[in-house]
N, C-alpha and C positions, 0 to 999 in steps of 0.2 A: 619742566623740571628747573627751568632760569629761574621761577620763580621762590623756589626751594634754594635756591643758593649751588644748584648743579649745574657747572658747565660741559658744553662736549667734548672738551677735552678730559675733564674728570672723568667722563663716563667711558671715551675710549681706553684710557691709561686703566681702568679698572677691567672693562673689557680685554684688554691684552693682555693683562695680570693672570685674570679667570684662565683664559686660554690657554698660556704658557702655562699654568701650575696643572689643569687638566692633564696635556700631552705628557708633561713632565712625570704625574702620579702613573698614568698608563703604561709609558717606557718603563719605569721603577718598578712597575710589577709585573712586568714583561720579564724584566732581567732577572726579578727574583726568584720566578718560576725556572727561568733557563738555569740560574745558579743551582735552584733544589732539583731537576733535572738532570745535571752535570754530578752532584753529587750521587744520586741515586746510581747513576750508570757507574761512577769510579767504584762503587759497593761492590755492586755487581759483578764488573770486570775483577776486582779484588777477589771477589769469592770465587769466580771460575778459575782463577790464576792460582789459587789456594789449592780448589778442588782438584783439577788437572795434575799439580805436584803430586798431592797423593797418590794420583794413578798411575801415576812416573814412579813412584815409590815400590807401590806395587808391583809392578811390572817388571823393577830390578828384581825384588825379593822373588819373583815368579821366573825369573830368568830370561823374562822377553828385554831382549835391550832393544832390539829395532821399536819394539810399541814404545820403551819407556822415550828413544831418542825422539821419536815424533810429538808422542804427548811433551817431551820439554821443547821441542820447535814449535809446538803451538802457544806453549805456555810463552813463548820469549815474546810472539804476535799480539797477543793479548797485554802483556806488560807492556810494550810499547805504546799500545792503544790507550792505556790507564796512564800512561806518561804522559801523553798528549791531551787528555782529557784531563789530566790535573793541572797542567801548563795552562789551558783553556779557563779552568776554575778558577785559577788564580788570576788572569784576568778578568774574568768575568766579576770576581769578587771586589776587586778596584774601580772596574767600573760602578758597580751596584754601590761602594761608599762614595764617588765622587756623586752620582745621582741623587745618592740621599740627602748631601749637602748641597744641591741645588734647587732641589724642593722645600728644603726648610728653607733656602734665602728665600725663594718665591713665597712661599708660606707666609714668611715677615714680611715681604712686601705687599702682599695683600692685605695683611693686616694693618699696615701704615697707610695705604688707600682708603680702607673701610674707614678705619679713623678719621682721616681727613675729609670724606665725603660726609660721616654723620656730623662732624664738629660743623661743616659748612651749613647743610642742613639746619641746625641746633640754631646757630648764629644768624640764617635767615629767618629763622619763626622767631627767634626772639625779636630782631628788628623790626619783622611786621607785627609783635604785639604789641610792640611801645608806642608803632606810628597808627596803630587801629582805631586809637581813640578810645580805648579802654580802660586807660593808663588808673591805676588808682592815685588819687591824690595824697598828697605827702601827710595831711592832718585830716581827720573826722571834721565835718562842716558845721555839726549839730554840736561836736565839743568845742568847736573855735568861735560859736555862735556864742554859746555859755560863756568861756573864757572872758570874750570882749564885753560881755554885759556884768562882767564881775562875779558872777556867779559859781 
């Protein structure tokens, strides 16, 4: 690798960024999954709340006030869970935005390191080709001979 212009420090830097990027990407996916799950839970709780409210209205209409009160108390419990879920969802959305920003920064850093490695390998290859004895002469020797002879 040294012959190609890649130092151990460069390799370590590339490896570190690669590991950090992989871990961050996994964390981002897990957070996205969590957000989606909480969104589904919030929708389910909201639907349950609405369903219980409709049942409570029906109980009132049929004159069963005790059942209506029981259903409304159950609805309040569900609404409290919904509120807690929505707060957690808001926090996870903030965390998700931060993680996306971090992953983008790591991706940019990884591209910089890749560019550095490629430049280093290219520069080393150029240097090797110029010192290998296969360099082209500035002028074709046959044309020079004819020019020297005046032809």
